C-alpha positions as CSV (number, residue, x, y, z in Angstrom):
1,M,5.7,15.4,-22.4
2,L,7.5,12.7,-19.8
3,K,9.8,13.7,-16.2
4,K,11.1,11.9,-13.7
5,I,10.3,13.8,-10.7
6,R,11.1,12.6,-7.0
7,S,8.3,10.7,-5.1
8,D,7.6,13.7,-2.2
9,Q,7.1,15.9,-5.6
10,L,3.9,14.0,-6.1
11,V,0.4,15.8,-5.9
12,V,-3.0,14.7,-6.8
13,G,-3.7,15.9,-10.2
14,M,-0.5,14.1,-11.7
15,H,-0.8,11.6,-14.2
16,L,1.4,9.1,-12.7
17,K,3.2,7.3,-15.6
18,E,5.7,5.0,-14.5
19,F,7.8,3.7,-11.3
20,C,11.1,3.6,-11.0
21,G,11.4,0.8,-8.9
22,S,10.7,-3.0,-9.3
23,W,6.8,-4.2,-9.3
24,M,7.4,-5.7,-5.8
25,E,8.9,-2.7,-4.3
26,H,4.6,-0.9,-4.2
27,P,0.9,-2.0,-3.9
28,F,0.0,-1.0,-6.9
29,W,-1.6,-3.3,-10.2
30,R,-1.3,-0.6,-12.4
31,T,0.7,2.5,-14.0
32,G,-0.7,5.1,-16.0
33,F,-3.1,6.6,-14.2
34,V,-4.3,10.2,-12.6
35,I,-3.4,10.6,-9.0
36,V,-7.1,11.5,-7.4
37,D,-7.0,10.3,-4.3
38,P,-4.2,11.3,-1.5
39,K,-4.0,8.1,-0.1
40,D,-2.1,6.8,-3.2
41,I,0.4,9.2,-2.2
42,K,1.0,8.6,1.1
43,T,1.4,5.0,0.3
44,I,3.7,5.2,-2.5
45,L,6.0,7.5,-0.2
46,A,5.8,4.2,2.3
47,S,7.4,2.8,-0.1
48,S,10.8,2.3,-1.3
49,I,10.1,4.1,-4.4
50,K,11.7,7.0,-4.5
51,E,11.4,8.6,-8.0
52,V,8.5,8.4,-10.3
53,W,7.8,9.3,-14.1
54,I,4.9,11.6,-14.6
55,D,3.0,12.7,-18.1
56,A,3.1,16.6,-17.9
57,D,0.9,16.2,-21.1
58,K,-1.8,14.0,-19.3
59,G,-1.8,15.7,-15.5
60,L,-0.6,18.2,-13.7
61,D,3.3,19.4,-14.3
62,V,5.7,20.4,-11.5
63,A,5.5,23.5,-10.0
64,N,8.0,26.2,-11.4
65,G,11.4,26.2,-9.9
66,E,10.7,22.4,-9.0
67,S,13.3,19.9,-10.3
68,A,12.2,17.4,-12.5
69,M,14.7,15.0,-15.3
70,S,13.9,15.0,-18.9
71,E,13.2,12.2,-21.1
72,A,17.2,12.8,-22.4
73,E,18.7,13.4,-19.5
74,S,17.5,10.3,-17.9
75,E,18.6,8.1,-21.2
76,A,21.8,10.4,-21.0
77,Q,22.5,9.1,-17.7
78,V,21.8,5.2,-17.7
79,E,24.3,5.2,-20.9
80,A,26.8,6.7,-18.4
81,Q,26.5,4.0,-16.3
82,L,26.5,1.6,-19.0
83,Q,29.5,2.1,-19.6
84,Q,30.8,1.1,-16.8
85,A,29.3,-2.3,-16.3
86,V,28.3,-5.1,-18.2
87,T,24.4,-5.0,-18.9
88,E,23.4,-6.0,-15.9
89,R,21.5,-10.3,-16.0
90,R,18.6,-11.0,-14.5
91,E,19.6,-13.6,-11.3
92,L,19.2,-17.4,-13.1
93,A,21.8,-19.2,-11.9
94,P,20.6,-22.6,-10.3
95,V,19.8,-23.0,-6.7
96,S,19.0,-25.3,-3.9
97,I,15.4,-25.2,-3.3
98,G,16.5,-24.0,0.2
99,V,17.7,-21.0,-1.0
100,E,14.9,-20.3,-3.2
101,L,12.0,-20.5,-0.9
102,E,12.2,-17.2,0.9
103,R,12.5,-15.5,-2.6
104,A,10.2,-17.1,-4.0
105,A,7.9,-17.1,-0.7
106,K,8.4,-12.9,-1.2
107,I,7.6,-13.0,-4.8
108,C,4.2,-15.2,-3.6
109,F,3.0,-13.1,-1.6
110,Q,3.7,-9.8,-4.2
111,S,2.2,-11.4,-6.7
112,K,-1.2,-12.2,-4.5
113,Q,-1.2,-8.4,-3.2
114,A,-0.9,-7.7,-7.7
115,V,-3.9,-9.9,-8.4
116,I,-6.4,-9.1,-6.2
117,S,-5.6,-5.5,-7.1
118,M,-6.2,-6.9,-10.9
119,F,-9.6,-8.7,-9.8
120,Q,-11.3,-5.7,-7.9
121,E,-10.3,-3.4,-10.7
122,A,-11.6,-5.9,-13.1
123,R,-15.1,-6.1,-10.6
124,M,-15.6,-2.4,-11.2
125,G,-15.6,-2.6,-14.8
126,K,-12.4,-0.9,-15.6
127,S,-10.1,-2.3,-18.5
128,V,-7.2,-4.5,-18.1
129,D,-4.1,-3.3,-18.3
130,I,-1.5,-6.4,-18.6
131,G,1.4,-3.8,-19.0
132,G,2.1,-4.0,-15.5
133,A,2.1,-7.6,-14.8
134,K,4.6,-8.4,-17.6
135,Q,7.4,-7.6,-14.4
136,L,5.3,-9.9,-12.3
137,V,5.4,-13.0,-15.1
138,E,9.5,-12.0,-15.3
139,E,10.1,-12.8,-11.6
140,I,8.0,-15.4,-11.6
141,S,9.5,-17.3,-14.4
142,D,13.1,-16.4,-13.0
143,S,11.8,-18.0,-9.6
144,V,11.2,-21.3,-11.7
145,A,14.8,-20.9,-13.9
146,R,16.4,-20.8,-10.3
147,N,15.2,-23.6,-9.1
148,P,12.0,-25.1,-10.9
149,G,10.2,-26.5,-7.7
150,A,10.4,-24.1,-4.8
151,L,7.4,-21.3,-6.2
152,I,5.3,-23.8,-7.5
153,S,5.2,-25.8,-4.8
154,L,4.7,-22.9,-2.4
155,A,1.8,-21.6,-4.1
156,R,0.1,-25.0,-3.6
157,L,-0.1,-23.8,-0.1
158,K,-2.8,-21.3,-0.4
159,T,-5.5,-20.8,2.5
160,V,-9.2,-21.6,1.0
161,D,-9.1,-17.5,1.3
162,D,-6.7,-17.2,-1.1
163,Y,-7.6,-19.5,-3.6
164,T,-9.5,-17.6,-6.6
165,Y,-5.9,-15.0,-6.3
166,M,-3.1,-17.3,-5.7
167,H,-4.4,-20.2,-8.1
168,S,-3.6,-17.5,-10.7
169,V,-0.4,-16.7,-9.6
170,A,0.1,-20.9,-9.4
171,V,-0.9,-21.6,-13.3
172,C,1.5,-19.0,-14.0
173,A,4.4,-20.4,-12.6
174,M,3.7,-23.7,-13.8
175,M,2.9,-22.7,-17.2
176,V,6.4,-21.0,-17.4
177,G,7.9,-24.4,-16.4
178,L,5.9,-26.5,-18.6
179,A,6.8,-24.1,-21.4
180,K,10.4,-24.5,-20.9
181,Q,9.9,-28.1,-20.7
182,L,8.2,-28.1,-24.0
183,G,11.7,-26.7,-25.0
184,L,9.1,-23.0,-25.9
185,D,11.6,-19.9,-26.6
186,E,11.9,-17.2,-23.8
187,E,9.1,-15.0,-25.1
188,Q,6.3,-17.8,-25.8
189,T,7.5,-18.9,-21.9
190,R,6.9,-15.9,-20.8
191,T,3.8,-15.7,-22.9
192,A,2.3,-19.0,-21.6
193,G,3.3,-17.4,-18.1
194,M,0.8,-14.4,-18.6
195,A,-2.1,-16.6,-20.3
196,G,-1.6,-18.6,-17.0
197,L,-1.9,-15.5,-14.9
198,M,-5.1,-14.2,-16.9
199,H,-6.6,-17.5,-17.2
200,D,-8.8,-16.8,-14.9
201,L,-9.6,-13.0,-15.2
202,G,-13.7,-14.2,-15.6
203,K,-14.0,-15.3,-12.2
204,A,-14.3,-11.6,-10.9
205,L,-17.1,-11.8,-12.6
206,M,-18.7,-14.4,-10.6
207,P,-21.2,-14.1,-7.8
208,M,-18.9,-14.3,-4.5
209,E,-21.8,-16.9,-2.7
210,V,-21.2,-18.7,-6.1
211,L,-17.7,-18.7,-6.0
212,N,-16.9,-19.2,-2.5
213,K,-19.7,-21.5,-1.6
214,P,-18.5,-24.0,0.9
215,G,-20.6,-27.7,-0.4
216,K,-20.9,-28.7,-4.1
217,L,-22.4,-26.4,-6.8
218,S,-26.0,-27.1,-8.0
219,E,-26.5,-27.1,-11.8
220,A,-27.4,-23.7,-12.3
221,E,-24.9,-22.4,-9.7
222,F,-22.3,-24.6,-12.2
223,N,-23.7,-23.0,-15.4
224,I,-22.9,-19.4,-13.6
225,I,-18.7,-20.6,-13.4
226,K,-19.1,-21.7,-17.0
227,T,-19.4,-18.5,-18.0
228,H,-16.2,-17.2,-16.8
229,P,-13.8,-18.1,-19.5
230,V,-16.4,-16.1,-21.8
231,K,-16.2,-13.3,-19.5
232,G,-12.8,-13.5,-18.9
233,H,-12.0,-13.0,-23.0
234,R,-14.4,-10.5,-23.5
235,M,-12.8,-8.5,-20.6
236,L,-9.3,-9.1,-22.1
237,L,-10.4,-7.8,-25.1
238,T,-11.2,-4.6,-23.7
239,G,-7.5,-4.3,-22.4
240,R,-4.3,-3.1,-24.7
241,N,-1.8,-5.3,-26.1
242,V,-2.9,-8.7,-25.5
243,D,-1.0,-11.7,-27.3
244,P,-4.1,-13.6,-28.8
245,L,-2.6,-16.5,-27.3
246,V,-3.5,-14.7,-23.7
247,L,-7.1,-14.5,-24.8
248,D,-7.1,-17.9,-26.2
249,V,-5.9,-19.8,-22.9
250,C,-8.4,-17.6,-21.2
251,L,-11.5,-18.5,-23.4
252,H,-10.2,-22.6,-23.9
253,H,-8.4,-23.6,-20.8
254,H,-11.6,-25.8,-19.8
255,E,-11.9,-27.4,-23.4
256,K,-10.8,-31.1,-23.2
257,T,-9.6,-33.3,-26.3
258,D,-12.4,-35.3,-26.7
259,G,-14.9,-32.4,-26.8
260,S,-16.7,-32.5,-23.7
261,G,-15.8,-29.4,-22.2
262,Y,-16.3,-26.1,-22.8
263,P,-17.0,-23.4,-23.7
264,K,-17.2,-24.6,-27.5
265,G,-17.0,-27.9,-27.0
266,L,-13.4,-28.6,-29.0
267,K,-11.9,-31.5,-30.1
268,A,-8.2,-32.4,-29.9
269,D,-6.4,-30.2,-33.2
270,E,-9.0,-27.7,-32.4
271,I,-7.5,-26.9,-29.3
272,S,-4.2,-24.7,-29.1
273,L,-0.8,-26.2,-27.3
274,F,-1.5,-23.1,-25.1
275,A,-4.9,-23.8,-24.3
276,K,-3.8,-27.5,-23.6
277,M,-1.0,-26.5,-21.1
278,G,-3.6,-24.3,-19.5
279,A,-6.0,-26.5,-19.3
280,V,-3.4,-29.3,-17.4
281,C,-2.1,-26.8,-14.8
282,D,-5.1,-25.5,-14.2
283,V,-6.6,-28.8,-13.3
284,Y,-3.7,-29.7,-11.4
285,D,-3.3,-26.5,-9.0
286,A,-7.4,-27.1,-8.3
287,I,-7.0,-30.9,-7.5
288,T,-4.0,-30.1,-5.3
289,S,-5.3,-27.0,-3.2
290,N,-7.7,-26.8,-0.2
291,R,-11.3,-25.9,-1.0
292,P,-14.2,-24.7,1.5
293,Y,-15.7,-27.9,0.5
294,K,-12.6,-30.6,0.4
295,S,-9.3,-31.0,1.1
296,G,-6.4,-30.8,-1.7
297,W,-5.2,-34.2,-2.8
298,D,-1.4,-35.3,-2.2
299,P,0.7,-33.9,-5.4
300,A,2.3,-37.6,-6.0
301,E,-1.8,-38.8,-6.1
302,S,-3.1,-36.1,-8.2
303,L,-0.6,-36.9,-11.1
304,R,-1.5,-40.4,-11.2
305,K,-5.2,-39.5,-10.9
306,M,-4.6,-37.3,-14.2
307,A,-3.3,-40.0,-16.1
308,E,-6.1,-41.8,-15.3
309,W,-8.4,-38.7,-16.7
310,A,-5.2,-38.3,-19.3
311,N,-7.2,-39.8,-21.9
312,G,-10.0,-37.8,-23.8
313,H,-9.3,-34.8,-20.9
314,F,-5.4,-33.7,-21.9
315,D,-3.3,-34.0,-24.6
316,G,-1.1,-36.9,-24.3
317,K,2.0,-35.0,-25.0
318,V,1.4,-32.5,-22.9
319,F,0.3,-33.8,-20.3
320,Q,3.7,-36.1,-20.5
321,A,5.9,-33.0,-20.4
322,F,4.1,-31.7,-17.3
323,V,4.9,-35.0,-15.3
324,K,8.5,-34.4,-16.0
325,S,8.1,-30.7,-15.4
326,L,7.1,-31.5,-11.7
327,G,8.3,-34.9,-11.5
328,I,6.1,-38.1,-10.8
329,Y,6.7,-37.6,-6.9
330,P,6.4,-33.6,-6.6
331,I,7.9,-31.5,-3.9
332,G,5.6,-32.4,-0.7
333,S,4.3,-35.8,-1.8
334,L,4.8,-38.6,1.0
335,V,6.3,-41.5,0.4
336,K,7.5,-44.9,2.3
337,L,11.2,-46.0,1.2
338,T,12.3,-49.8,1.2
339,S,13.3,-49.5,4.5
340,G,10.2,-48.8,5.9
341,R,10.6,-45.0,6.5
342,L,8.4,-42.3,5.5
343,G,9.0,-39.0,4.5
344,V,8.7,-36.4,2.3
345,V,9.9,-35.5,-1.3
346,V,12.0,-31.8,-1.0
347,E,13.2,-31.1,-4.1
348,Q,14.0,-33.0,-7.8
349,T,17.2,-34.1,-8.3
350,G,17.1,-34.1,-12.4
351,K,18.5,-37.4,-12.3
352,S,15.5,-39.2,-12.7
353,L,12.2,-39.2,-12.2
354,T,11.4,-41.8,-9.7
355,T,14.6,-40.2,-7.7
356,P,14.0,-37.4,-6.1
357,S,15.5,-35.6,-2.4
358,V,13.2,-37.4,-0.1
359,K,13.5,-36.0,4.6
360,V,12.7,-39.2,6.0
361,F,11.1,-38.7,9.4
362,Y,8.9,-41.5,10.7
363,S,9.7,-45.2,11.0
364,T,6.5,-47.7,10.4
365,K,8.8,-50.5,12.0
366,S,8.2,-48.3,15.3
367,N,5.6,-46.2,14.4
368,M,7.4,-43.4,15.8
369,R,8.9,-40.1,14.9
370,I,12.6,-40.2,13.8
371,L,15.6,-37.7,13.5
372,P,14.3,-36.1,10.1
373,E,17.3,-36.8,7.4
374,V,17.3,-35.8,3.5
375,I,18.2,-38.2,1.6
376,D,19.1,-37.8,-1.9
377,L,17.7,-41.0,-3.6
378,S,20.0,-40.2,-7.0
379,L,23.5,-40.8,-5.2
380,S,25.1,-44.1,-6.9
381,G,25.2,-46.5,-3.8
382,T,22.1,-45.3,-2.1
383,I,20.2,-48.4,-1.6
384,E,16.7,-47.0,-0.1
385,K,14.1,-46.2,-3.3
386,I,10.5,-45.2,-3.1
387,V,8.4,-48.2,-2.9
388,S,4.9,-46.1,-2.4
389,R,2.6,-43.2,-2.5
390,E,1.5,-42.6,0.8
391,D,-2.2,-40.9,2.0
392,P,-1.8,-38.1,4.6
393,A,-5.3,-37.9,5.6
394,K,-4.6,-41.6,6.7
395,W,-1.3,-40.3,8.5
396,R,-2.1,-37.3,9.6
397,F,1.0,-35.3,9.6
398,A,-0.1,-31.8,11.1
399,D,3.6,-30.6,10.3
400,L,3.7,-32.3,6.7
401,N,4.0,-28.7,5.1
402,E,6.5,-27.1,7.2
403,L,8.6,-30.9,7.1
404,W,9.5,-29.7,3.2
405,S,8.8,-25.7,3.1
406,G,10.4,-25.2,6.3
407,S,8.0,-22.4,7.2
408,S,5.2,-23.8,9.5
409,K,2.6,-21.4,8.0
410,T,1.6,-19.5,4.9
411,Q,3.7,-16.3,4.5
412,W,1.2,-14.5,2.1
C-alpha cells in the first residue's frame, strides 16, 4: 500500500517509492528502493523535499498513530487544487540566451550528479532504472525549447574530469534539438533525449585507466573501448520499460553509413534514424570538448570538419538538420567581421544560419581589445558580415568562453 508521509517520518527499512518534488531538489538518481543507510535519510532531510511516498507492502510502515495520506486522499487533494486553476503549464516560452543560461547551468549541475550516480550503480552491477531519468530529460527538453543554444553550449564547457558524465548530458540536449529540427513529435523528441542520455552507459564498465588515459589509445585499448556499445546495450536490457529506440542508439551510435563503424558494421539504411542522430551528436560533442590528450576544436571549425567527413560517415539529411539546429557558426565560435573586428557568437537569430548575434571585442587593425559590443547581424541595415572563422588557438583569448557565457568558470 502506498502512503504519503513527511520526510522526517522516514526510518531505515522503509521502501521509498517516490519523492514529492522535482529531481532537481534532491541528489538521488533513482527511486523505488529500501532505505538501508541512515545517511540517505539525512540527505533527504537536508534537501527541500518535504514529503515522500512509501510502499508499506515492500518495507516498513509508519508507526501506529503517525499520520499518513493514502493514494485516494492525495488524489482528492490534487483534484481539488486542479479545480481552482488551469492545468499547470511547463515554462516553454522562448527566452533570450542570457535569461536561459542561469537556469541551464543549474540543470547541467543536477544532470551531472544524476549521471554520476547512474554510472556508479552500473559499475556495481545494479540494473538500470531509467524511470528516474524521465523528468531529467523533460527538464533538458524544456530548456532547449526555451532557448536551443543555452544548455547545449554550456554543456560543451565540461572539464576533462567531467567529460564522461557531461558528454551524456550534452548529447541528450543535442538529440532533443535535432529531433525538433527534424520535425519529430514530442514523444519521439523525449525518446531521442533519453537515448542521448543513455547512449554511453557502457563506458561505466570500461577500465578507468583506459577511459581516462592522457594520450592516444593503443590498438588493444581501443578494442576495449569499442566494446562499450554492446556492454551498455546489455545493461539496458536488464532494465525496465526501456524503449527499443534507446536500446538501438546505445548499440549503434558508432555505426557509419559506409559500413566502417562498429559493432556490426551496418550501412546506410540498415542504421535507424535515431542511431544516425546519435552518431552526429556524439561526434560533435567529442571533438568540441577538451580531453586529456587534446583541446577541443572551435564549434564552427568542428562543423566544417564534420562536413568533410559526412560522406560515408553521417547520413546527409540528418547532418544538414544538425547544422541547422546549431547554426553554421554555433554559439562560442570565434569569427572575424568585415570591419576587421573579432567577435564570439553569442546567439542564433533564427533568420539565417549566417547572421547570428556576435559580441565583438578585439580590433585586428589596431591589435587591441575594444569595448565589447553585441551586433545582431540579421538586422536590416547592418553592414557587418562574417568573413571568416578564426582559430582560438592562434589568438589565445583566455576569456573567450566567459565573453559569451557570462561566467569565468564552469559552474558544475
